[in-house]
C-alpha positions, 0 to 999 in steps of 0.5 A, a space after each residue: 681108299 679108292 673113289 667110288 665109281 658110278 655107272 656112266 649115264 647114257 645121253 642124247 641131244 637134239 636141236 629142233 627148229 620151231 617158229 615159236 620155241 618158247 610157246 612150245 616149251 610152255 606147252 610141254 611144261 604145262 602138260 608134263 607137270 601133271 605127271 613129273 616134277 618140272 623146274 623152270 628157269 630163265 629160258 628153259 626147263 628141266 624135268 625129272 622122271 623115273 626114266 631119267 632127266 631132260 633139259 630144254 633151252 629156248 634158242 632164237 629159232 629152236 629148242 635145244 633138248 638134252 636127255 640122260 638116263 641110266 639105261 637104254 630103255 629109259 633114254 629111248 622112252 625120253 626120246 619118245 616122250 619129247 618127240 610125241 609132245 613136240 610134234 603134237 604141240 607144233 600144230 601146223 608145223 613139221 619140225 624135224 627131230 634128229 637125236 645125236 648121242 647114245 641110241 641109234 635109229 634102226 636098232 631094236 627098241 630097248 623096251 621091246 620083248 618078244 613073248 610066247 603064249 604058255 597058256 590061256 583060260 577064262 577067269 570069267 565068261 568075259 575075262 581071258 587070262 593069258 600067260 606069256 613067257 619071255 627073257 630079261 623081264 626084270 624091268 617090267 616088274 617096276 616102273 608101271 602097271 601097263 604094257 603095250 602088246 603087239 599082235 602080228 597080222 593073222 597068218 604072219 609066219 615071221 612077225 615084223 616088229 618096230 625099231 627105233 626111229 630117227 626122231 625117237 619114236 618107234 618106226 613101224 613095219 609098213 602095210 599089212 605087216 604092221 602089228 596091231 597095238 593095244 595097252 594092257 595091265 600086267 596082272 602079275 609078273 615073275 621076272 625070275 621065271 620069265 612069265 607075265 600074266 595078262 587078263 584081257 576082256 573078251 568083246 565082240 565085233 558088230 558081226 559077233 566073235 571078235 576079229 583082228 580088225 575090230 578087236 585084235 587083243 580080244 581075238 588073240 586072247 580067244 584063240 591063243 594057244 601055246 607057242 603063239 607069238 606076241 610083242 610087248 613094250 613098256 612098262 608105264 603108267 598106273 602108279 598110285 599115291 601114298 595114303 591111309 585110305 584109298 577109293 578105287 573105281 573102274 569097269 572090267 577094263 580096269 579090273 586087272 589093274 585094280 586087282 594088282 593094286 589091291 594085292 600090293 596095298 599096305 596092311 594098315 590101309 583101308 580101301 573102298 573098291 567099286 567095280 562095274 561089270 555086266 553081271 554077277 558072273 563077271 565077279 572074281 576073287 580080289 585078295 587084299 592085305 588091307 581092310 577092303 570094302 568091295 562093291 560090284 556094280 552090275 549094269 543089268 543089260 546096259 551097255 558098257 560105258 553108258 552108265 553113271 554107276 561109278 560116279 554115283 558110287 563116288 558121290 555117295 561115298 562118305 570118305 571125301 567129306 567125313 573129316 577123316 584122312 583124305 583118301 587117294 582116288 584112283 579111277 580107270 574107265 570109259 573116257 566120258 565117265 572119267 571126265 565126269 569123275 575128274 570134274 567132280 573131284 576137282 570142281 566140286 570136292 576141290 581134291 588136290 591134284 596129288 590125291 587122285 589119278 583118273 585115266 581113260 582106259 577106253 573111248 566109246 566109238 573109237 578103236 586102237 591106241 586112241 582108246 587106251 584099251 582094246 
């Protein structure tokens, strides 16, 4: 009998000169351990993720890193993760990162797709549903709920998209040709049909209607028509742990994610969902095969991100202290709100780290990718 053959894995490596490579490795492991399994060994570490594996070893004056993945997109994501973290940790230094092996600088991003609008319509007064069409979308059906949409500058006849940079991060077009990027949840996807549905919150600039500079995603959604072009990268983020009971909390920016999570809940589960919106006009149907307790929290004129409605709902809910199965808590909302909720879960309730996921979907007073959401 012939021996089974396994597909060859893609590999890449780099050697990064650093002043204190051991301290950089410690910081890298500390942060990534919150998201993926990290195994430490003498002089190095190894991490395993859905994208592949990475191994780092401390040298006298450098950090040697080797990565491998089953596909080009996974390898590219690993390069990006390593580069982003090391550049952030090497404060005051300017390390040079050059990868050798599979995947070349200047090539199209393997996790990028150019998409075209099929239709756009309102779900509620402030929630716009855009249906996008593209090719080879199988990888977007797994591996995370979120994608980054790239919006070409207004009037751009031929959009320019980022390519793979030498350090593994995207290399963006310069100047006015650079597209704006925002993170959104895939509300639903049909990979066979090549269609992705994205729900976008409509919010205005200080002058009124959303504009490209203040809110490129909202401006795109409001004016979207069949044939309009947008870029898409991903997927990533948004996983949820296994449990018999779930507590989901979020504002309208997290509503698409909550809707998708509810649709995939196991029938035997019990779910409590709290969603903060402006008023009753923003409520929408949220199908769920599990036993669902859904409560809408209305701001009644208060500004988005300026209430403690979600934190109060969580504090008052009995599941964290009723002696029953420990629930998994999932939260997506404004940055300051998530900090308060995380402190409550960690410091007051002592909930194990593997029993909650709290993500800042946006930040008051900030724009762009710093907010996680448009």
